[in-house]
Structure formats: C-alpha cells, structure tokens
C-alpha positions as CSV (number, residue, x, y, z in Angstrom):
1,M,11.7,30.0,6.8
2,T,9.2,32.1,8.8
3,S,6.6,30.6,11.0
4,S,3.8,31.8,8.6
5,S,5.7,30.5,5.5
6,R,5.5,27.2,7.2
7,E,1.8,27.1,8.0
8,A,1.3,28.0,4.3
9,R,3.0,25.3,3.0
10,E,1.4,22.9,5.5
11,A,-1.9,24.0,4.5
12,E,-0.9,23.8,0.7
13,R,0.3,20.2,1.1
14,K,-2.9,19.3,3.1
15,A,-5.0,20.8,0.5
16,A,-3.2,18.8,-2.3
17,Y,-3.5,15.6,-0.3
18,V,-7.4,16.4,-0.2
19,N,-7.6,17.1,-3.7
20,A,-6.1,13.9,-4.8
21,A,-8.2,12.0,-2.3
22,E,-11.1,13.0,-4.6
23,R,-10.0,10.5,-7.3
24,V,-11.2,7.8,-5.1
25,A,-15.0,9.0,-4.9
26,D,-14.8,10.2,-8.4
27,Y,-13.9,6.4,-9.6
28,A,-16.4,5.3,-7.4
29,R,-19.1,7.5,-9.0
30,A,-17.7,6.6,-12.7
31,V,-18.2,2.8,-11.9
32,Q,-21.9,3.5,-10.6
33,S,-22.9,5.4,-13.6
34,G,-21.3,2.9,-15.9
35,T,-18.8,5.3,-17.5
36,V,-16.3,2.9,-16.1
37,I,-17.0,-0.5,-17.0
38,A,-16.4,-3.0,-14.1
39,G,-17.2,-6.4,-12.8
40,P,-19.7,-7.2,-9.9
41,H,-17.1,-7.1,-7.0
42,I,-15.8,-3.7,-8.0
43,R,-19.2,-2.2,-8.5
44,E,-20.0,-3.5,-4.8
45,A,-16.7,-2.0,-3.6
46,A,-17.6,1.6,-5.3
47,E,-21.2,1.2,-4.0
48,R,-20.2,0.8,-0.5
49,H,-17.7,3.6,-0.7
50,L,-20.3,6.1,-1.6
51,H,-22.6,4.8,0.7
52,D,-20.2,4.9,3.8
53,L,-19.0,8.5,2.5
54,E,-22.9,9.4,3.6
55,H,-24.0,7.1,6.4
56,G,-20.6,5.5,7.6
57,A,-20.5,7.8,10.7
58,S,-23.0,6.2,12.4
59,R,-21.1,2.8,12.5
60,G,-17.8,4.5,13.6
61,L,-16.5,4.9,10.0
62,R,-14.8,7.9,8.9
63,F,-13.0,8.7,5.3
64,D,-9.8,10.7,6.1
65,A,-9.1,12.2,2.7
66,E,-5.9,14.0,4.2
67,A,-4.6,10.2,4.7
68,A,-5.7,8.7,1.4
69,G,-4.3,11.7,-0.8
70,R,-1.3,11.4,1.1
71,A,-0.7,7.9,0.0
72,I,-1.9,8.4,-3.5
73,L,0.7,11.0,-3.8
74,F,3.6,9.1,-2.4
75,F,3.7,7.0,-5.4
76,P,4.5,9.6,-8.0
77,A,6.9,11.6,-5.5
78,V,8.8,8.7,-4.3
79,L,8.6,5.6,-6.6
80,R,9.8,5.2,-10.3
81,V,8.8,2.6,-12.4
82,R,9.7,1.3,-16.1
83,S,7.2,2.6,-18.9
84,R,6.3,0.8,-22.2
85,E,9.0,2.4,-23.8
86,G,11.5,1.3,-21.1
87,E,12.2,4.5,-19.2
88,M,11.8,5.1,-15.8
89,V,9.1,7.6,-15.0
90,P,7.4,8.7,-11.9
91,F,4.4,6.2,-10.7
92,D,1.7,8.0,-11.3
93,L,-1.3,5.9,-10.2
94,L,-4.3,5.2,-13.0
95,D,-7.7,5.8,-11.5
96,W,-8.4,2.3,-10.6
97,Q,-5.0,1.8,-8.8
98,A,-5.8,5.3,-6.9
99,F,-9.2,3.7,-6.0
100,I,-7.5,0.9,-4.1
101,V,-4.7,2.6,-2.6
102,G,-7.2,5.6,-1.4
103,S,-9.5,3.0,0.2
104,I,-7.0,1.0,1.9
105,F,-5.5,4.1,3.5
106,G,-8.2,6.5,3.7
107,W,-10.9,4.5,5.6
108,M,-10.7,4.8,9.4
109,A,-12.7,2.8,12.1
110,T,-13.3,2.9,15.6
111,R,-11.9,0.1,17.8
112,E,-14.9,-1.4,19.8
113,E,-12.3,-2.5,22.6
114,D,-10.6,0.6,23.4
115,G,-12.4,3.3,21.0
116,A,-9.1,3.9,19.4
117,E,-9.2,4.8,15.6
118,V,-7.6,2.7,13.2
119,R,-7.3,1.7,9.3
120,R,-10.9,-0.1,8.7
121,F,-9.2,-2.5,6.2
122,T,-6.5,-4.8,7.3
123,E,-6.9,-7.1,4.2
124,A,-6.9,-6.3,0.6
125,Y,-7.5,-9.0,-2.4
126,I,-6.3,-7.4,-5.9
127,E,-6.9,-9.5,-9.0
128,T,-6.3,-8.0,-12.2
129,G,-5.7,-8.9,-15.7
130,K,-1.8,-10.4,-16.6
131,G,0.3,-7.3,-17.6
132,S,-1.8,-4.7,-15.6
133,G,1.0,-3.9,-13.1
134,K,-0.1,-5.6,-10.0
135,S,3.1,-6.5,-8.8
136,P,4.6,-2.9,-9.0
137,L,1.3,-1.7,-7.3
138,A,1.7,-4.2,-4.4
139,A,5.3,-3.3,-4.2
140,G,4.6,0.4,-3.9
141,I,2.0,-0.3,-1.4
142,G,4.7,-2.1,0.9
143,H,7.0,0.9,0.4
144,Y,4.6,3.3,1.7
145,M,4.1,1.1,4.6
146,F,7.9,0.7,4.8
147,L,9.1,4.1,4.5
148,A,6.1,6.8,5.2
149,D,3.2,5.2,7.6
150,G,5.0,5.9,10.8
151,E,5.4,2.6,12.2
152,A,7.9,1.7,14.3
153,E,10.5,-1.0,13.1
154,P,8.1,-2.0,10.4
155,E,8.4,-5.4,9.0
156,I,7.3,-5.8,5.2
157,Y,7.4,-9.4,3.4
158,A,7.0,-10.4,-0.1
159,A,5.6,-13.6,0.3
160,A,4.6,-16.8,-1.9
161,T,4.7,-20.6,-1.4
162,K,8.3,-20.6,-3.5
163,R,10.9,-18.0,-2.9
164,D,11.3,-17.5,-6.8
165,Q,7.7,-16.1,-6.9
166,A,8.2,-14.1,-3.8
167,M,11.4,-12.5,-5.6
168,I,9.2,-11.3,-8.3
169,L,7.5,-8.8,-6.3
170,F,10.6,-8.1,-4.3
171,N,12.8,-7.3,-7.2
172,D,10.1,-4.8,-8.2
173,A,10.5,-3.1,-4.8
174,V,14.5,-3.1,-5.1
175,S,14.1,-1.3,-8.7
176,M,11.9,1.5,-7.0
177,V,14.9,1.9,-4.5
178,D,17.5,2.0,-7.3
179,H,15.4,4.5,-9.2
180,G,13.5,6.4,-6.7
181,A,13.7,9.6,-5.4
182,P,17.1,10.6,-3.9
183,K,15.9,10.8,-0.6
184,M,14.6,7.4,-0.7
185,R,18.2,5.9,-2.0
186,R,19.7,7.6,0.7
187,R,17.7,6.3,3.6
188,V,17.3,2.6,2.6
189,V,20.1,0.0,2.9
190,K,20.3,-2.9,0.5
191,S,21.6,-6.0,1.9
192,G,23.2,-8.6,-0.8
193,R,24.0,-8.2,-4.5
194,N,22.6,-10.3,-7.3
195,P,20.2,-11.0,-5.7
196,V,19.5,-8.2,-3.1
197,W,17.8,-10.3,-0.4
198,K,16.6,-7.5,2.4
199,L,16.0,-3.6,2.4
200,T,16.8,-1.8,5.5
201,D,15.1,1.6,6.5
202,R,18.0,3.8,8.1
203,K,15.1,6.0,10.1
204,S,13.0,3.6,11.4
205,R,15.0,0.2,11.5
206,G,12.4,-1.7,9.7
207,F,12.9,-4.0,6.7
208,F,11.4,-5.3,3.5
209,K,12.5,-9.0,2.5
210,P,10.9,-11.8,0.4
211,I,9.6,-14.7,2.6
212,S,8.2,-18.2,1.6
213,N,7.3,-21.3,2.7
214,D,10.7,-23.0,1.6
215,D,12.3,-20.7,3.8
216,G,10.7,-22.7,6.7
217,Q,10.4,-19.6,8.6
218,S,8.2,-18.9,11.7
219,G,7.4,-16.0,13.8
220,P,7.7,-12.9,11.7
221,R,6.1,-9.6,12.9
222,P,4.6,-8.3,9.8
223,Y,3.3,-4.9,9.3
224,C,2.7,-5.6,6.1
225,A,2.6,-9.0,4.2
226,L,2.1,-9.0,0.2
227,V,1.1,-12.2,-0.7
228,D,1.8,-12.8,-4.5
229,E,-0.6,-14.9,-6.7
230,Y,-2.7,-15.7,-3.8
231,H,-5.1,-17.4,-6.0
232,E,-2.6,-20.1,-7.1
233,H,-1.9,-21.2,-3.3
234,R,-2.9,-24.6,-2.8
235,N,-3.6,-23.3,0.8
236,A,-3.7,-20.4,3.1
237,D,-0.8,-21.5,5.1
238,T,1.7,-18.6,4.2
239,L,-1.1,-16.1,4.6
240,E,-2.1,-17.3,8.1
241,M,1.6,-17.8,9.3
242,L,1.9,-14.0,8.5
243,K,-1.2,-12.8,9.9
244,A,-0.8,-14.7,13.0
245,G,1.9,-12.3,13.6
246,F,-0.3,-9.2,13.2
247,K,-0.7,-9.0,17.0
248,G,0.8,-5.7,18.5
249,R,0.2,-4.0,15.2
250,A,-2.4,-1.2,15.3
251,S,-3.1,-1.0,11.4
252,P,-1.1,-3.9,9.7
253,L,-2.2,-5.1,6.0
254,A,-2.5,-8.3,4.2
C-alpha cells in the first residue's frame, strides 16, 4: 500500500468517525425540539450538550467528534448481539445509545492541576426500562475500554453486590466475544468453561471479569467499573471500593 493510499484511507476513516458523531447532537436537538419524548434528566443532558458545544471552550471543554464516532462505530464493527428473532447481528446503536456512548467518549476537559486533556466524564448513570438492552450496552462500553481505548493493562469489572448478578452483565460480555468479529475472537482469551470467569486481552494484557461483595476482594485497579442494577444496592460500598482504585488512571469510568 502506498503512502498516499494509506493517507486517503485514514482520512476516510476519520470522516466516518466525525459523521457518526453527528448522531449525538442530532439526538440532543430532537430531544430539545420535542421530536423525541424524554424525561427531565435526558432533556437536561441534551441541553447541556448543545450549550457546551457552543460555549464549553471557555471552561476548558472540547467535544472530540473523532473520538466519539470511533466509539460509536466500534459497536457494529466488532460486537454482535442477539436480535428479537434470535439471530446474532451487528450491534447497531439506537439513537439514545449513540448519545450515551458519544457523550462519554467524546467530551474532553482540561485538567486543572497539570493542563492535561482527559475525558470529561468519569461517571455515568444509565437507567432505562426493563428489556431495553441496558446490560449489553454496558458490556459493550466495557469491551471498548477493554480492547480499543489504548489503556495499558486495563482492568474491567462487571460488579454487583451478589456474584450471580455480576455474572448477568459479564455473560453478555462473554457472548460478545463468542460471536464477535474474528479479530476480537483471536485476541481475547477465555478462562474457565461453564462458566467463563475471566477474559484476557493478548495485546494489552488487560482483563475483564466479574466481581462482587461476595468475593471479599479489595485493592482492584479498575479502568472501567460496570455496576449493574445500582439502584437496588443497599449502599455505595461496591462502587466506592472500585472508585478507590482509580488512582493512576487518567480517564477511568464507573
């Protein structure tokens, strides 16, 4: 491949990322106009997004459309989910899902202490109706941070107070490996069988595993902590244990 053809392919890829990122603002405008009916918190998030696109630079904020689009397009390119008909199909994000993913990975902020640019959001709370695909979405976000975010030895945890609950989200992540893109299947090693208890990335040496209060573990250094059914937790112990391990991670997520 010649240098010019590589440059052309790179430019085409970046253009695709930027185009995909337009879905974030499109959804926010649809919510703001009332075309999409949404609750008050979603309306506030949409208003914040549009306001900060225009005025955020004065507060050290920047929306990185390329980063947002890269995350959005990772889902259909790499991940597969089960359709209502029972077939494994590419994980094409719905508009509201693209808004969440694009917001998490697109917004950047200047860190006050050293001027470094890091992701703006290190916490995200997602609450949706039963059966709307929340767990697969969370598993997909975990896989992006596991395989595609460039972190050295990332630790990704599917967390809950009880191990059975943690396994629900983690099993979605395992299914995505079983049915994902060939490159993903070659790269990820499964430990255990019926059940699988850990996924390891050959490239980064990071891992993705379930964790719960039942395990009695302490001292994890998560890059991403996916806490399932958080509204049912009696207290914040599980989340606080994981967040305590964020030290040393520039852009972690819980």
